[in-house]
C-alpha positions as CSV (number, residue, x, y, z in Angstrom):
1,M,233.5,56.6,146.4
2,V,236.1,56.7,144.2
3,Y,239.2,53.8,144.7
4,D,242.6,55.2,144.0
5,E,245.8,53.9,145.1
6,T,245.6,55.4,148.5
7,I,242.5,53.6,149.4
8,F,243.7,50.0,148.3
9,E,247.2,51.1,150.5
10,L,245.2,52.1,153.3
11,L,243.2,48.2,153.0
12,D,246.6,47.1,153.4
13,Y,247.5,48.7,156.6
14,A,244.2,47.7,157.9
15,E,244.9,43.8,157.4
16,G,248.4,44.5,158.5
17,I,247.0,45.3,162.0
18,N,244.4,42.6,161.5
19,R,247.1,40.3,161.3
20,M,249.0,42.1,164.0
21,I,246.1,41.8,166.4
22,L,245.4,38.0,165.5
23,S,248.6,37.2,166.5
24,S,248.8,39.1,169.5
25,E,249.1,37.7,173.4
26,S,245.9,39.2,174.2
27,Y,244.2,37.6,171.5
28,I,245.5,34.0,171.5
29,N,245.2,34.0,175.3
30,Y,241.1,35.4,174.8
31,R,240.7,32.4,172.3
32,N,242.2,29.9,173.9
33,N,240.4,30.7,177.5
34,T,237.1,31.2,175.4
35,L,237.1,27.8,174.0
36,Q,238.3,26.1,177.0
37,M,235.2,27.6,179.1
38,Q,232.8,26.7,176.1
39,C,234.2,23.5,176.4
40,D,234.2,22.6,179.8
41,P,230.9,20.8,181.3
42,E,230.7,22.4,184.6
43,V,231.0,25.7,183.3
44,E,228.1,24.6,180.9
45,R,226.0,23.2,183.6
46,L,226.2,26.7,185.6
47,R,225.8,29.0,182.6
48,K,222.6,26.6,181.6
49,R,221.5,26.8,185.4
50,F,221.9,30.5,185.1
51,I,219.4,30.7,182.0
52,R,217.2,28.4,183.5
53,L,216.8,30.7,186.3
54,K,217.2,33.9,184.7
55,E,214.2,33.3,182.8
56,R,212.3,32.5,185.4
57,Y,213.2,35.8,187.2
58,D,211.9,37.5,184.0
59,E,209.0,36.1,184.8
60,V,208.5,37.0,188.0
61,M,209.4,40.6,187.6
62,R,206.8,40.9,185.3
63,F,204.6,41.2,188.8
64,G,207.5,42.9,191.0
65,R,208.0,42.2,194.6
66,Y,204.1,41.3,194.6
67,H,204.9,38.0,193.3
68,P,205.1,35.4,196.0
69,D,208.3,33.9,195.1
70,Y,210.1,37.3,194.1
71,M,213.0,37.0,197.2
72,E,213.7,33.2,196.6
73,V,214.0,34.0,192.8
74,M,216.0,37.1,193.5
75,L,218.7,35.2,195.8
76,E,218.5,31.8,193.7
77,T,219.1,34.2,190.7
78,R,222.2,36.1,192.0
79,R,223.7,33.1,193.7
80,A,223.4,31.3,189.9
81,K,225.3,34.0,188.2
82,K,228.2,34.5,191.5
83,A,228.8,31.0,191.1
84,Y,228.9,31.2,187.5
85,D,231.4,34.2,187.0
86,L,233.5,33.4,190.1
87,H,234.4,29.6,188.1
88,P,238.1,30.0,187.7
89,M,237.6,29.1,184.0
90,V,235.0,31.7,183.3
91,A,236.5,34.6,185.5
92,A,240.0,33.8,182.8
93,A,237.9,34.2,180.2
94,K,236.4,37.3,181.1
95,Q,240.1,39.1,182.4
96,A,241.4,38.0,178.6
97,E,238.2,39.3,177.1
98,T,239.1,42.7,179.2
99,A,242.7,42.4,178.0
100,L,242.0,41.9,174.8
101,Q,239.0,45.2,174.6
102,T,241.7,47.3,176.4
103,L,243.9,46.3,173.3
104,L,241.5,47.2,170.5
105,D,240.6,50.3,172.2
106,E,244.4,51.4,172.3
107,V,244.6,50.8,168.3
108,I,241.4,52.5,167.8
109,V,242.6,55.6,169.8
110,S,245.9,55.8,167.9
111,V,244.7,55.4,164.7
112,S,242.4,58.0,165.4
113,A,244.6,60.3,166.8
114,A,246.7,60.0,163.9
115,V,243.9,61.3,161.7
116,S,242.7,64.3,163.5
117,S,242.5,65.0,167.9
118,E,238.8,66.0,167.1
119,I,237.3,62.2,166.5
120,K,235.6,60.9,169.2
121,V,236.0,57.1,169.9
122,D,233.3,55.1,171.7
123,R,235.7,52.3,173.6
124,G,234.4,49.7,175.5
125,N,236.4,50.4,178.6
126,P,235.0,53.3,180.7
127,F,238.0,53.5,182.5
128,F,240.7,53.7,179.4
129,T,241.9,57.9,179.8
130,A,242.1,59.7,176.6
131,D,243.5,63.1,176.8
132,H,240.3,64.4,174.8
133,Q,237.2,64.4,176.6
134,C,233.9,64.7,174.5
135,G,232.4,67.7,176.8
136,G,228.9,65.9,177.3
137,G,228.1,68.5,180.1
138,C,230.6,67.2,182.2
139,S,232.2,70.9,182.1
140,C,235.3,69.5,181.1
141,S,237.6,71.7,178.5
142,A,237.3,69.7,175.5
């Protein structure tokens, strides 16, 4: 690839977009919530408990419902996951992560649409709507 002035201009624009994202409310909120979650001892305890139960769950799933502890392990793992996910700090961090992902999806769609309307963009949010569909067997008029 030959590097000319256009490539360097594009890299400068990309760096500008990066700076704007890093100074956005979505990113700052995500960073703060994630740091709070990682420093909270209660969240860490819930996370470690869930990981320990998940390992036990994986072991039991090798045998499926024929394992003698199948039902107990299934219920206990689900309860631990629910307790972790519903902790206020974890929920706030996940909401902030979703908001940041939505911002990134919008930026990517904007940039790709500026280049060509035919560019397909893989987005992290399945509920993100776009004017152009991919035409993968869903009978849409792409």
